[in-house]
VOGU-3710 file (C-alpha; in Angstrom, 3 decimals, decimal comma):
1> mklligllga> 52,374/265,695/31,587  56,331/265,540/31,858  55,760/264,820/35,640  53,558/262,006/35,130  55,998/260,433/32,379  58,848/260,726/34,956  56,871/259,170/37,808  55,721/256,229/35,450  59,577/255,830/34,144  60,743/256,091/37,865
11> ftvilqyqlw> 57,995/253,356/38,882  59,032/251,195/36,036  62,788/251,268/37,036  61,712/250,379/40,814  59,769/247,564/39,473  62,342/246,179/37,228  64,930/246,350/40,193  62,712/244,398/42,447  62,007/241,985/39,367  65,640/241,162/38,704
21> lgedsvraln> 67,854/242,186/41,463  65,384/242,336/44,733  65,008/240,026/47,435  62,352/237,957/45,706  63,887/238,255/42,273  63,949/235,696/39,390  67,798/235,264/40,525  66,999/234,237/43,579  64,008/231,823/42,485  66,757/230,302/40,026
31> mleeevqaqq> 69,103/229,705/42,852  66,391/228,047/45,274  65,266/225,802/42,117  69,022/224,645/41,901  69,148/223,976/45,583  65,841/221,929/45,428  67,292/219,792/42,582  70,484/219,080/44,497  68,508/218,150/47,692  66,321/215,755/45,661
41> ainselearn> 69,160/214,022/44,141  70,623/213,706/47,723  67,251/212,363/49,053  66,943/209,799/46,184  70,459/208,400/46,985  69,330/208,131/50,710  66,041/206,405/49,821  67,922/203,865/47,565  70,179/203,515/50,463  67,274/202,970/52,921
51> rlleievidl> 65,624/200,401/50,673  68,744/198,206/50,755  69,225/198,346/54,369  65,353/197,412/54,963  65,741/194,478/52,672  69,048/193,641/54,846  66,970/193,846/58,029  64,279/191,638/56,710  66,522/188,893/55,522  68,436/189,044/58,948
61> kngleaveer> 65,241/188,646/60,914  63,530/186,014/58,678  66,661/183,462/57,947  69,615/182,362/59,528  71,572/182,022/56,055  72,358/185,853/56,324  73,355/185,477/59,658  75,651/183,007/59,033  76,990/184,643/55,856  77,722/187,639/57,817
71> arselgmige> 79,585/185,586/60,610  81,783/184,145/57,968  82,424/187,339/56,224  82,718/189,864/58,953  83,899/187,893/61,979  85,677/185,230/60,358  83,855/182,394/61,772  83,446/178,960/60,672  80,712/176,166/61,302  81,167/173,061/63,226
81> devfyliie> 81,233/170,558/60,388  83,637/173,101/58,076  87,456/172,950/57,605  89,157/176,263/57,207  91,838/176,327/54,615  94,184/179,336/54,312  95,713/179,650/50,788  98,839/181,860/50,393  99,999/182,960/47,108
//
């Protein structure tokens, strides 16, 4: 009887060790869940950025106003019928 109780006790200790400290333990599961949440946050930020870029691409493909705006702001270009004024403070 003592042998059976000893074996059951040892078996319980082994199972508890695997549950809490082993390779596929509760701790490892919690760490993986945290990594998944962090990756989902990164993915949502990237999806938002991609939506903005997609809108910009569609705007550039469909209209000349966006092209003109970019030429003015990024390249410093002016139109033929426009006058450039530089205001110095």
